[in-house]
DRENMI-258679 format. One record per residue (C-alpha): residue number from 1; x, z, y. Coordinates in pm, whole numbers. Layout:
NUM / X / Z / Y
...
REM end
This chain:
1 / 28490 / 23792 / 13433
2 / 28805 / 23583 / 13428
3 / 28996 / 23815 / 13660
4 / 28877 / 24126 / 13476
5 / 29006 / 23999 / 13145
6 / 29341 / 23848 / 13233
7 / 29636 / 24070 / 13146
8 / 29848 / 23810 / 12968
9 / 30182 / 23711 / 13112
10 / 30256 / 23355 / 13218
11 / 30453 / 23147 / 12972
12 / 30759 / 23148 / 13197
13 / 30751 / 23523 / 13255
14 / 30698 / 23600 / 12890
15 / 30974 / 23359 / 12789
16 / 31222 / 23563 / 12988
17 / 31110 / 23876 / 12805
18 / 31115 / 23711 / 12463
19 / 31466 / 23575 / 12518
20 / 31589 / 23935 / 12516
21 / 31354 / 24063 / 12247
22 / 31372 / 24035 / 11870
23 / 31149 / 24170 / 11595
24 / 31433 / 24403 / 11496
25 / 31448 / 24543 / 11847
26 / 31071 / 24584 / 11861
27 / 31076 / 24769 / 11529
28 / 31275 / 25048 / 11693
29 / 31057 / 25082 / 12002
30 / 30693 / 25089 / 12104
31 / 30549 / 24739 / 12089
32 / 30340 / 24628 / 12386
33 / 30112 / 24335 / 12288
34 / 30175 / 24018 / 12488
35 / 30027 / 23668 / 12491
36 / 30159 / 23339 / 12632
37 / 29960 / 23016 / 12658
38 / 30012 / 22672 / 12810
39 / 29771 / 22390 / 12899
40 / 29760 / 22127 / 12625
41 / 29615 / 21794 / 12510
42 / 29496 / 21762 / 12151
43 / 29385 / 21475 / 11929
44 / 29364 / 21684 / 11612
45 / 29132 / 21968 / 11720
46 / 29411 / 22224 / 11719
47 / 29576 / 22443 / 11978
48 / 29930 / 22585 / 11972
49 / 29990 / 22936 / 12105
50 / 30355 / 22946 / 12219
51 / 30402 / 23320 / 12164
52 / 30211 / 23637 / 12083
53 / 30346 / 23988 / 12024
54 / 30138 / 24226 / 11813
55 / 30177 / 24602 / 11769
56 / 30011 / 24570 / 11427
57 / 29873 / 24278 / 11221
58 / 29597 / 24079 / 11384
59 / 29469 / 23743 / 11500
60 / 29442 / 23512 / 11798
61 / 29082 / 23393 / 11835
62 / 29006 / 23101 / 12066
63 / 28678 / 23142 / 12255
64 / 28492 / 22877 / 12450
65 / 28321 / 22888 / 12788
66 / 27963 / 22834 / 12900
67 / 27837 / 22857 / 13257
68 / 28173 / 22996 / 13363
69 / 28166 / 23284 / 13113
70 / 28353 / 23347 / 12790
71 / 28155 / 23273 / 12472
72 / 28252 / 23555 / 12236
73 / 28075 / 23426 / 11926
74 / 28108 / 23197 / 11752
75 / 28478 / 23151 / 11819
76 / 28610 / 22795 / 11836
77 / 28887 / 22893 / 11595
78 / 29092 / 23182 / 11463
79 / 29454 / 23202 / 11354
80 / 29563 / 23320 / 11013
81 / 29646 / 23690 / 10990
82 / 29963 / 23740 / 11195
83 / 30219 / 24013 / 11127
84 / 30320 / 24278 / 11376
85 / 30598 / 24170 / 11609
86 / 30677 / 23834 / 11766
87 / 30494 / 23522 / 11645
88 / 30590 / 23183 / 11792
89 / 30408 / 22847 / 11799
90 / 30091 / 22966 / 11624
91 / 29872 / 22665 / 11535
92 / 29497 / 22731 / 11532
93 / 29241 / 22478 / 11401
94 / 28930 / 22447 / 11618
95 / 28566 / 22353 / 11558
96 / 28308 / 22238 / 11809
97 / 28561 / 22130 / 12069
98 / 28410 / 21900 / 12331
99 / 28574 / 21578 / 12447
100 / 28770 / 21590 / 12772
101 / 28914 / 21886 / 12960
102 / 28769 / 22233 / 12908
103 / 28867 / 22596 / 12956
104 / 28926 / 22798 / 12641
105 / 29024 / 23162 / 12602
106 / 29280 / 23267 / 12341
107 / 29216 / 23637 / 12277
108 / 29417 / 23882 / 12067
109 / 29239 / 24089 / 11799
110 / 29373 / 24359 / 11565
111 / 29293 / 24361 / 11194
112 / 29056 / 24656 / 11189
113 / 28954 / 24725 / 10829
114 / 29241 / 24594 / 10618
115 / 29050 / 24312 / 10449
116 / 29276 / 24047 / 10606
117 / 28977 / 23846 / 10727
118 / 28865 / 23802 / 11087
119 / 28549 / 24009 / 11141
120 / 28422 / 24004 / 11495
121 / 28182 / 24122 / 11622
122 / 28281 / 24401 / 11387
123 / 28595 / 24597 / 11305
124 / 28849 / 24343 / 11437
125 / 28811 / 24439 / 11801
126 / 28999 / 24273 / 12088
127 / 29336 / 24422 / 12180
128 / 29347 / 24600 / 12515
129 / 29644 / 24672 / 12738
130 / 29600 / 24919 / 13021
131 / 29226 / 24915 / 12954
132 / 29190 / 24536 / 12979
133 / 29132 / 24281 / 12704
134 / 29441 / 24073 / 12619
135 / 29312 / 23721 / 12684
136 / 29439 / 23424 / 12881
137 / 29242 / 23114 / 12986
138 / 29398 / 22771 / 12948
139 / 29292 / 22409 / 12988
140 / 29260 / 22220 / 12660
141 / 29194 / 21846 / 12676
142 / 29058 / 21670 / 12372
143 / 29127 / 21296 / 12353
144 / 29044 / 21039 / 12087
145 / 29290 / 20997 / 11802
146 / 29545 / 20734 / 11897
147 / 29523 / 20809 / 12267
148 / 29880 / 20867 / 12390
149 / 29951 / 21234 / 12455
150 / 30223 / 21497 / 12440
151 / 30172 / 21866 / 12362
152 / 30461 / 22090 / 12465
153 / 30538 / 22460 / 12442
154 / 30817 / 22665 / 12592
155 / 31080 / 22705 / 12323
156 / 31444 / 22773 / 12244
157 / 31740 / 22543 / 12212
158 / 31831 / 22522 / 11842
159 / 32192 / 22467 / 11744
160 / 32285 / 22268 / 11431
161 / 32598 / 22103 / 11296
162 / 32469 / 21777 / 11447
163 / 32418 / 21926 / 11793
164 / 32152 / 22104 / 11998
165 / 31785 / 22013 / 12002
166 / 31443 / 22126 / 12124
167 / 31114 / 22083 / 11940
168 / 30804 / 21910 / 12081
169 / 30496 / 22034 / 11891
170 / 30297 / 21708 / 11897
171 / 30328 / 21349 / 12019
172 / 30064 / 21077 / 11982
173 / 30156 / 20713 / 12045
174 / 29946 / 20396 / 12032
175 / 30259 / 20206 / 11924
176 / 30606 / 20308 / 11811
177 / 30825 / 20465 / 12075
178 / 31025 / 20769 / 12182
179 / 31008 / 21101 / 12360
180 / 31271 / 21135 / 12631
181 / 31356 / 21462 / 12802
182 / 31405 / 21444 / 13177
183 / 31550 / 21729 / 13380
184 / 31439 / 21878 / 13713
185 / 31594 / 21762 / 14039
186 / 31693 / 21982 / 14335
187 / 31348 / 21921 / 14487
188 / 31175 / 22061 / 14176
189 / 31047 / 21718 / 14072
190 / 31131 / 21515 / 13765
191 / 31480 / 21363 / 13757
192 / 31448 / 21040 / 13562
193 / 31819 / 20975 / 13505
194 / 32035 / 21076 / 13333
195 / 31812 / 21150 / 13035
196 / 31868 / 21497 / 12887
197 / 31772 / 21392 / 12534
198 / 31583 / 21134 / 12328
199 / 31397 / 21157 / 11999
200 / 31439 / 20926 / 11705
201 / 31200 / 20630 / 11694
202 / 30847 / 20764 / 11636
203 / 30571 / 20566 / 11462
204 / 30230 / 20491 / 11607
205 / 29993 / 20784 / 11554
206 / 30057 / 21156 / 11576
207 / 30396 / 21310 / 11501
208 / 30434 / 21689 / 11488
209 / 30735 / 21917 / 11538
210 / 30940 / 21635 / 11688
211 / 31311 / 21721 / 11717
212 / 31473 / 21588 / 12033
213 / 31851 / 21603 / 12036
214 / 32004 / 21702 / 12369
215 / 32273 / 21491 / 12533
216 / 32590 / 21704 / 12539
217 / 32685 / 21538 / 12866
218 / 32375 / 21669 / 13046
219 / 32365 / 22043 / 13111
220 / 32052 / 22215 / 12977
221 / 32036 / 22594 / 12986
222 / 31777 / 22861 / 12904
223 / 31530 / 22883 / 13192
224 / 31557 / 22514 / 13280
225 / 31240 / 22309 / 13324
226 / 31232 / 21981 / 13131
227 / 30979 / 21698 / 13127
228 / 30889 / 21540 / 12792
229 / 30793 / 21177 / 12858
230 / 30662 / 20917 / 12614
231 / 30833 / 20575 / 12616
232 / 30731 / 20260 / 12432
233 / 30982 / 20070 / 12214
234 / 30917 / 19758 / 12418
235 / 31140 / 19515 / 12227
236 / 31088 / 19675 / 11884
237 / 31461 / 19716 / 11818
238 / 31437 / 20090 / 11745
239 / 31684 / 20178 / 12023
240 / 31592 / 20370 / 12338
241 / 31674 / 20142 / 12634
242 / 31552 / 20278 / 12962
243 / 31541 / 20182 / 13245
244 / 31628 / 19831 / 13122
245 / 31327 / 19824 / 12888
246 / 31121 / 20089 / 12702
247 / 30909 / 20188 / 13000
248 / 30713 / 20514 / 13010
249 / 30377 / 20514 / 12831
250 / 30079 / 20511 / 13068
251 / 29732 / 20641 / 12981
252 / 29431 / 20652 / 13213
253 / 29658 / 20527 / 13491
254 / 29909 / 20812 / 13456
255 / 30247 / 20843 / 13288
256 / 30228 / 21052 / 12970
257 / 30458 / 21341 / 13057
258 / 30444 / 21718 / 13009
259 / 30670 / 21989 / 13155
260 / 30800 / 22289 / 12963
261 / 31065 / 22558 / 13001
262 / 31365 / 22601 / 12773
263 / 31423 / 22955 / 12653
REM end
């Protein structure tokens, strides 16, 4: 069933398409629905859909799995009504999410009867592309609140008068610390130094939409792979000092780090 349903593009492939596509451009041409997902960790029973393109208003419904098959109803969660065109970083609240890692299935549905409420089974049928349902499985890991985690999504570099930054959707820390961005080395693995960017000091708990300013001395371009890594403020001075201090955060024996691609 998984193979029969999957017509969604990978996040990286879709990012390349989205980088050259705007809602204005799509308004003048036929819109082909697309969906991009990325594996995530959540402490707040939510999932973030990096990007979805709709030919007309609709929803992204997140379905669970049982015995290796998609559970169509009830859905774990449904987005608000989304407009036609490109929608980025769609946050969907979930119910009935189990602890630990699990496979979930974001699925695109059109608004079928104009009442602006999700009705499925019913008029709000799944979107199909080339005869196949537009759905993409992903791994969603639910951890207890306070457990260190980082949720990332492929996203653009934003330019401001203060400089360039990228946004990390969610960071959870057991104690105050930072998110540092590490680049990719020639071997495709994480390059610890120099750091490509560092967030402001973050408090213990969950921080959302974290802005991380990029170091102008480290080249970061659209298409580059970065690693968002959590670091503890070891000496509580509010200044990122790594590798001298401020070591990476470790949870369950592993460094808390998540890769993503800059658009």
